[in-house]
N, C-alpha and C positions, 0 to 999 in steps of 0.2 A: 649590783644589779643595774644601777643607773648608770654608771660608766659605760657601759656597751651601746646605749642610745648615742652618744656622740655628743659633741656641744650644740647647745641649742640658743645661745645666745644671738642677737640680732646682729652684731658685727661680723660673728663666722657664717650666719646665713647670707649676708650681704655678699662676704667674699666669696663664697662658693656660688652664689647666683652671678656675681660679676666673672668668674673664673670660666663658667660654661656660657656665658655670653661673649666673652672675649674667644673662646674656643670655636662658637658659631661664627662669630665674624671673620675668624682666621679660614674657615672653610668655605665661607660665601665669597671672602676676598680672593680665594684661591680660584674658586670656580670663575668670577667675574674678570679675574686675569686670564684663565684660560679661553674664555670668550673672546674677550678683546684681542688675544694674540691670534687666535684663529680668522677674525675679522681684519687685522691687520694684514695676515699672510695672504688671505684672500685678495683684498684689495691690491697687493703688491703684485700678486701673479697675474692678475687682470691687467693691471698697468702694463707689466712686462709684455704679456701676450699681445696687447693692442700696440704697443711699440714695433714689437716684431713684425706683426700684419701690416702697419703702415710701411716700415723698411721694406717689406718684400713687394708692396706695390709699387715703392718708389723704384725699386731695381728693376722690376720688370718693365717700366717706363723710360729707365735711363739706359738700358741697355742697347746698344747700336744693332740696326736692323741692317742684317748682311745679306746680300743676293747672292744665290748660288752661282758658282762659277761653271759654266757649259762649254767653254771653248778655252783652254788655257794653253794652245798652241800646238801641243804635239799631238792631239786628238784622242788622247788616252783616257781625259777625264781625271780624275782625282784617285783613282785606283791603280796601284803596281801590281805586275804579274810576278808571281815567284813560281820556282820549280826546284823540287828536289835533286841535287846530284850526289854522287861518291864523296865529295868533299863537304858538303851542307847544303845550304839554301842558295839560291843564286834569283836575284831580283832583277828583271828585266824591266826597261822601261820602254 
């Protein structure tokens, strides 16, 4: 009947305690790894977002300013007139 209680010597109890403590450390370490990985992902995406915003600001300032063309010589402006014929579309200048 005493064999069903399991071993009760100090070495076995210490081994079981270290085994359960190791399991706890493994779970805690994995949780800590997840938190650190989420933080690193947050910092990386924030950095990339800031870099894209800075690039967009620089591109808006670097783009040359164009003045609209109001007299191209033909008097028609920038649009072409098109009409449909039996053979297809004809563009008139």
